[in-house]
N, C-alpha and C positions, 0 to 999 in steps of 0.2 A: 470433477473439483472434489480437492479433498476436506475432507471433515475432521472436526474434533475425533470421532468415533474412528474415524478410518486411519487416523495417525496413530493413533494407540494400539491399532492391531496391525501387524506386519501382513498378516494374511486377508485383510479384508479386500474384497474384490477390486474396489477402488485403488488401493496399494497395490496391489499385483499388475493390475492392468498399466497405472502410471510409469511403475518402476521394470516392468517388463523390457521394455525397448533400451531402456540404459542399460539393462544387464547386458545385453547382447553388444552396445557400442563400447564397453569396457573390456570387451575380447580382443579389443586392439593392443597388440603386443606391447608397444609401449606403454601402456597403462599396466599390464599384467605384469610387468617387469619390475615395478615397484615393490611387488610382493613375490620373494623368491619362491616361498613355499608354494603357492598358487603358481607359480610361473612354472616351475618342474610339472605340475599336473596338467597345467594349458599344452606343455610341449609333449606330455606322454600322450594327453588326447588327440593331438596331431598326428602323433605316430600310430597310435593304433587306428585311427580314420584311414591313412593310406594304407595299412595291413588289411583293412576291412576289402576295402575297395581292391588290393590285390587277391583277397580271397574269394572275391565275387568273379574275378578273371581266371579262377581256377588256379591260380599260383600260390594260394595262402598257407600259413604256418598252421592253420586249425579251421573248425567249421566255420561259416560266414556268420551263424546265427549266434555264436558265442563272441566272437571278436565284435560284432556289432552289440550285443547287450553290455561288453564290457566298455565299449567306445561310447555308448549312448550315458551311462552312470558316469564316466568320468566328467563328459561335457555337463552333466546333471550338477556334478560336485564344482566346476568351475563357475557356472551361471549363478547357483545359488550363494557362491561367495560373493559374486559382483551383486547380486539382490540384495545382500544383506547390507552392503556397502551402501548401495543405490536408495534402501529404505530409510538407513540412517541418516543419509543427505537430504533426501526427501523432507524429513522433519525438520532440518535447519532451514531448506528454500520453503516450506509452508510459513514459518516464523518470518523468514525475508520477507515473503510476499505482503506479509500484515503490515511490517515495519515499512514497505514501500509506499503502502496507502498513505502513509504520515508524511510521505516526502512529495511535496506536491510545486509547480509552478506556481510562484507567487509574487504579486506585482506590490514590490516595497517602495517606502516612502523614504527615500535617500535626502538627507539634510545635507547643506551646504556647513554646516557646523555643529557641535554636538549641544545645541540649545533648543527648545520645542519652537520658540518662533524666528528660527532661521529658514530659510528658503526649501520648498520642497519640490524635489523631481520624482516623478512616479518612474521606475524602471523594472526591468525583471530581475528576479532572485540570482538566474545564474549569471547576468551581470554586474552584481555585488562583487567588492574586493575587499581583502584583509585591511582593514583600519577605516572603512567607509562606516558613517553612522544613519541610523534608518530609526524612523519615529514608529513607532507600534501602538495602535489605539485599540480602543475595545471592540472585539469582535475579528480583530487582523491575526492574521498567521505571522509568526516570527519567520522571517524568508531564511537567515542562515545561523550558524551557531554564533555565542556572541557573551558579551558582558555588558549587564545593566550600566551605564553611568549617570543616568538622570532619572528620576521618577520612580514609584511603585506600583504594582498591579497583580492580579491575580491570574496566575497563568493554567490552562486547563494541560497536563502533560499526560493525558489518558493514552494518547496514541503512541506514547513511547512506552510507559511503565505501565499502561492496562489499568491503572487507577483513576478513577472519576472525580475525586477530590481535589479541587485547585490547589495550586502552591503559591506562595507568596514570593515575588522575585523583586528585589530592589537593589539601589546602586549601593555600592560599599560592602563591606563585609565577606561573608562566606555564602550569601544566597543572591549573588548577584550574576550567576552562569545561566543562560538559557540555549534553548535546543532549537534549531531549525525543524519546523514544522508542526510545533507546540501553538496553542492558541491563546491570545491574551482575552480575557472575559469580563475584566474590568479595570477601569481605570487606564494609565498609559506608561510606557516608557520608552527611552531614548536607547539603542544598542549600539555598541561598537562591535561591528563583524570580526571576527577572530580566527576565521576559516573561509576560505576560497571556495567556491561551488565545486562538489565534487571532494572535498575532503572534509565535510562535514560528520559529525560524531555519528549521525544517522547513517549517513552512507558506509562509513567504518563499520558500523554494526551488522550491515545488511551484507559486506563482505565477508565478516567473520562468520556469523551464522549458517550462510552459503557453504563456509567450508573453504573459501577459496585459498586462504592464507593461512589454513591450519598446518601447523608443523609438528613433526613426530616428536616426541618427548623423550627424554633421555630413556625412562624407564621401557619405553616403547621399542626404543631404539636398540637397548640392550636386549629386549625379548626377541626381535628381530636377529640379531645377531647370532642367538641361540638356537633360536629356529633354522636359520640358514647354516648353522653348523651342524645340526641334526638331519637335515635334509641333505646336506654334502655326504656325510658319512652314510645314510642309508643309499644314496646315489650310488657310491663308490661299491658299496657291498653289494648292490643289486646287479651294478653291470659287469663285476668281476665274478658273479655266480655262473652267467652264462659260458664262460671259458671253462669253468669248472664242469659244468654238466656236459659240454662237448667233450672234453677228457675222458670224464669216467664212463661215457657212453662207448667212445672208441676203443678205451682201454678192455672194458669187458664184453663188448661186441653185443651187448643186450640192454635194453631198456630204451626212451626216449630221450632226446634232447629237450629242455624247457625250453619254451616258446618265449620270443617278446614279447608277446601279450600278456602272458602271465607274469613276465617280470615288471612290467609296466604296471599292473595291479598291484603286485606285491610291493613296489616300492611306494604306489600312492596310499597302500594302507598302513605300512610303517612310517612313515614320513609324518610330521604334525600336522596334517591339513586340516584337523577340525580348527585348534586356534589359528592356524595360517589363515583359513577362509571367514575367520569372524573379527581379527586383531582390528583392522581398518575401523569395522563396524563398532566394536566396542570403545575405541578413540572418540569416534565422531559422537557417538552417543552421549558420552560423557559432558561434552559441550552442550548438547542438545538440553541434557537435563538441567544443565546451568540458566540457558535461556528459558526452560520452563518455569526456573524458580525467580525470574526475571533479574538475573543477573549475567552480563554479558562478559564473559571468560575471552581478554584480550590475549591468553597464550595458553596453548595445553599444559606448558610445564606447570604453570600454577595450579592447575586443576590437581596434578598429581602431587605437587607440592604440601597443597594443603590438606591432603591424605595424611601428612607426617608434622603438622603443625604440634609444635607444643607450647607456644606463647602469643598471646594477642595482645597488642598493645591497639588503644582505641583512645581517640581526641575526645576531650569531654563535651565541648559544647558544638551542639549540632548533631553529635554522633550519640554520646550517652544521655544528653540533655537534649531537649527541643530546641536549644539555641538560643533563646531568648529568656531574659528574666519574665515572670509572670505576677501579678498580685495576686496573692492567696488569702490575705487577711486585712482587714483593717481593727488599727488597736487605738481607741479613743482615750484620752486623758479624764482623769477624773472631773464628773460634771458634766462632761459632753456624753451626747447620746450617739451610738454608733450610726446611727441613720443621718446623724447631722454630720460627721466626718464622712461618710459614704458619698452624701449629697455635694460636698466642697469638693473632694477626690475626683468626683466625677466632671464636675463643672471645669475643673482647672485641667481635667485632662482631653475634652471633647476636640480641640483641635491639634491634640498632640498624635501624630500618624507613626510615631513608635510601635514596637511590639509592647513594649511596658506600658505606653498610654492608654492603648486600646484594651488591653488586659484589666485596666482598672474600670475604666466604662463599662465592661463585661461583666465586672465582679459586682460592680454597685447594681447593675442591671439583674444580674439571676439571683444574687443572694438575698437583695432588700427591695426589689420591684422597683426601682429608680430609672425611668426611661429616659434616653437621651432627648436633649432638648434641641429646638432650632436654633441654631447659632445666629442666623440672621434677626430673629424673633428678641433675642435676648439682647440686641444692642451691645454685645461684647466686644472688648479689647483683648485679645490672647497675647500672652508674653510668652515669645517662644525661649526653648531652653538655650542658654549659651555657656560656654567651656568657663567665660570669666565670673558668671553670676552662678553657675551650677544650680540653676532655678527656672521653673516655668510656672505659668498662671494665666489668671485671667481678673480683668478688671472690669464689674459691672458698675451699675449707678451709684451703688450705695456699699459696694461689698469688694474688697481687693482680697484674693485667694492665691496663694503660692503653694508649690510644693516642691522638692528637691533634696540635697543633701542636708543632713541634720545640722553642720556647723554654718552653711548658708542661708537656711532658714532661721537658724537661732539668731544669726546677727541681721537679717529683715526685723524680726520680731523687737528686738531689742532697739535697735534705731527708732521703733515707734514707743517705747517707752514698755514695753511688756519682756516678759522674761521666761526662762523654761520652767514650766511645772516641777514639782518633786517628782522623783521615780523614772521621768522619762529619759534620763540619760540611762537608768539601768536597763530600760526596755531596749534602747537603741543598743546598747553593748552585747545584751542577750541575743538579740538579733544577728549582729555581727559574728559570733562567738559559732553560731549555727550554719556559718558559711553565705548567709544570706545578706540583702542590701534592704536598709531602713530608709522611707523617704519619709519627712517629716511635712504635714500638712499645716497652714496657719491662714486664717482669716485676720487681715490688720494686724493687730499687737496680740493675738490670742492665739495659742498652739491649739490646734483642734485633737491631733493624735499622729497615728504612724500609720504608712500603709507598708506591708510585710512583702517585699519581692525577693522570690528565689528561684534559682534554675529548677526546672522541672523536670524531673528523670522520666525517661521514657517509659511507658506502660508495660508491666511483664518483663522486663528486662532483665530483675534482680533473679525471677526464676531461669530465666535463659542461660545468664552467667552461670548458676549454680549446676546446670546441665552441662556446660562447658569445662566445669570445674571435674564433673564425674567423667567426661571423655579424657581428661589428662591435661587439659590444656589451662595455663595460666593466664589470668588477665589482669592486664595493668593499665590504669586510666593515665592519660598525660593530660596535663593542663598547664596554663599559663597563670591561673589562680594561685592566690596564697596557700600555706599550707594548712590552715584552719578549715578554709571553703573548700580544698582538695579533699582533707579528710573526711569532712560531712557527706560530700556527694559520693565518695567512693564506698563508706560505709552503707549509704541509702541504696545505690546500685549493686552492691554485693561483690565489688572487684577485689580481687587478692591481694593488689597492691597498687601503690599511685605514683607519680612522678609530678610533683608540685613545682609551680614556677617556670617550668619547662620551655626553652627557647629553642628555636628548630634545630640547632647544634645538639642541642641536649637530648632530643629525641633521637638523631640520626646518631649519637653517641652509644647511647642505650641498645639500639637494634644492633650495632658492631660489637658489642661487649655482649651482648646474647650470642651472637653468630658465631663468634670466637669460643663461645663456651659447648658449642656443637648443638646448638638450638636450631631451629626451624621457627622463623618469627611469622605472624601475620599483622599485618598494621591496617587498620581502618582509621580515614580521616575524610575530610571536606573541604580543608581550608587552603590556602596557598602558602600558609606556613608550616602544612603538613607535606608538602612535596617531595624534599629530600629524603624524609623519613619513607614516604611510599614507595620512592624509587629504590632504597637501600632494602626494602624489605621481601623476602622470599614470595609472600602471598600479598599483595596490596589491593586492598579494595575500597577504591574511591565511591564517595556518595554520590549520587546523580544530582543532589542538589548543591554539590560543592562548585567550587570553581573549576574552569577548564583547566589550568595547569595540575590542580589535584587528578581530574581525571586522567589526564595525558601522563602523570608520572605511575599510576597504579597499573597494574596487569588485570584486574578486575574492575567493572563499574555494577555497583547497587543501584537499578533503576528505581525500587522503592525507598532507598536511601535509610535502611534500616541495620544499624550495626549488627544485631544479634542475627544477622542472613547468615553471618560466618558460621553459625552451626550447620546452617544447610550444606555452605559452602565445603566445610568438612565431611559432612556427612557424603556428599556426592565424592570427593576426592579420594575417602577411604573407599566407598562402594567401586569407582574406577578401580582400584588396586586390586581389591578383592575379586571383583568379577573377572579380571583378567588372570589372576593367580589360580581361580577355581576351572576357568575353562583350559589353562594350561595342564593344570594337574589332570583334569578329566582327559584331553587329549592325549597325553603320554601314557596315563594308565590304560586307556584305550589300546594303544599299540600291543602293550602285553596279551590282551584277549584275542586281536587279532593275528598276530603272531601264531599265536596256537591253531587256528583257524585255516592261516592260508599257506603257511610254511611247510605243514606234512604234505596238503593238497598240491601244492605246486611242483614239489620234486617227487611225488610218488613215483612219477614213470620212470626217474633217474635213479632213485633211491628207494625200492620198494619196502625196506626195512622202516621207512619213515612213517608207513601205514599204522606204526605202532603209538604216534604221537596225536593221531588222529582223537583225541580223548573226548571231543564232541560228537563223534558218531555221524557228520556230515555225509550225506549220500554219495557223491562222486567228488572227485578232484574239480572239474568243473564247477560244479553246486556250490562248492567250497568257495571258491575265488569269486564267483559272480555275487554270493551271499555276503561277502565279505565288503566288496566294493560298493554293492548297494547300502549296506548300512553305513560304509562311510560317508556315502553321500547325504543318505536320509538325518544322519546325526547332526549333520549341519545345520540344516533345515529347522530340527527340534530344538536347535540351541539359540536359534536367530532371537526370539522373545528374551531370552536370557541376556543375551548380549546386549539388545536394545533396551530393556528395563533394568540391568544391573543386579547383582545379588544384594538383597536387603542387609542393609548396617545395621547391627546391633552392635551396642556398647559390651564389648569382653575383653578379657585378657589376651596378650597375644598369644599364650600357650594354649589357651580354650580355642582361639580363631584357627589356630594351626591344627588342632587337633579335628575340629569341626571339618576344615577344608580337607583334611586326609580321608577322615571315614564319608563324608558324602560323597565329594568329587573324586576323591581316589579310588575308593573303595568301590563306589558307584561305575566310576570309569571301566574297571575289572569286570563287574558283574554284567553291566549293559550290552556289551558286545557278545557276551556268551549266550545271552537270552536272544538278543536281537538277530544274531547270525543264524542262531539255530532255529530261530521262527520262520525268516527267511527262507532257510534251506528247506524247511516242511514244505513252505510254499512252491517255491520252485521244483520240487519232488512232486509233489500233489498234483499240478498243473502242467507237470514233465515238461518244462521250459529249460533244464540243464542237464 
């Protein structure tokens, strides 16, 4: 069974054992042909296998032991390329298995109409269809993806996100989407099914992390074309060397013709087999690293685009802020104790199930120690909020308390013979200028004070935006709020710019404008009104707490619903590009050293003068060729951890990054083969194996 430790270590015995059989299964020619470079190595392995059999029957072009050694290491090269791909896929399958545990057969309470009191019919979740309504009560599992149309409940989404803290799901707004397989832990909700069985978000995630729908990205396709071109060039060179050798020996009547085994070995060592053997693993590992950060990438292209993003647009509500206004302060009028105001505010909010109402109750409890009262014991008559009155409150035996919009409460007080105390209007205006919302609290004809409601910026977000700025990414907050409120939140969050009173069309036009300027734009959002912009953005990160439409419009889904996760996404995108570039540089640089090792040895029999190029002083031509082939295979094994983990990203300038890439992977790619091939040659000579 795969464990966390075994998944991290590609050479853990469990990983080797579980991926050994898939490595052999990938020897299927229809699978091999997907990778042009390794397919040519595969063909070369088949050729040398045939030549070995021929040599055993005393009709060979060289000693059977030499051909066998070359054949063995060529198959080793192909198998470890398959192994690297299998390990990368295994990580995704391990994640998929954990997700699959969340997908269960559920008995759903299907409703005849979207009302709690309507007739209930128990059905299996697989029999539900889009448009059906189900009742999900405390401790019930949500049977399929859907939207809450009635009720409010705490939902445990740890099976999907890995987080144990429950989240609120309620009808209306941008927190109505629910995912099949998650569990209601309190209260109840009525869910409208938005996906048929097998089409749920969880099913989609499983297929994605298993790699079944992973498509090659444009950069990966371009790299494949480059590698295929180099492979064809070296293939043509090596195939034309045989007639030249035959002609030279026939003309000089001396020397020996180069063997096909040696030419195959020469081709395998000169072709870009290192990057060819690891390119699939690098791409798969990039998506796997996204999954490890709780981000589902619906497109490999989006991961690469993330590496080049330079503008980030963020929706304010639910993305930069918590999504609901919270009570932060009680401000009493002159002559009223703050405890009196807090008590009245809490009483008027006991039956208020909105986020604002709950925050008032919590603030009075935590800051002033006022415990919530039993509603039935109070004998209270609660007044719900209405759009016409813009107030809510409670009527007790001898008390009538109201809270609401300042002008509405002021009119309520004046009707009872009261008036607005001095300086209250200044306080109201001051709170409004800060982009916050003032609520007046009154008891009868007397104003008690003001409740200060404000959008709460998510913790640590300013520091993360500063980090994005250092990475060269401009942050723009987009919101439907007025300019004053937007400016206040933008300053508190630390974004570079903002767009206020933005409609869905405004967001879409802004992205198009930035793209016309040559910018790569990332968008993070969670609401239905964000969907057009998410669909247009190059990198579209939808919050998992958002609506189903938003998740479908994006090309990534953040399961933690943390907009600053884009920093991780950008780092992984850059890491993917840097890793691929680094391994490519190393692979091409490798060819230079292998050229000096194998070419003089391959043609020493035909052109003795080439022995002067044996600058590595390798023991024999056979030892030189075999050493280069062994090194070519072993270096793929050594680079598997790098391909899976990626080159660590650090923010540096492009010039410095290029310099580092050339000196570490370019120069290292030249030096390593000289050292490695000479060391293997000494071992072969010492054990008399060549």
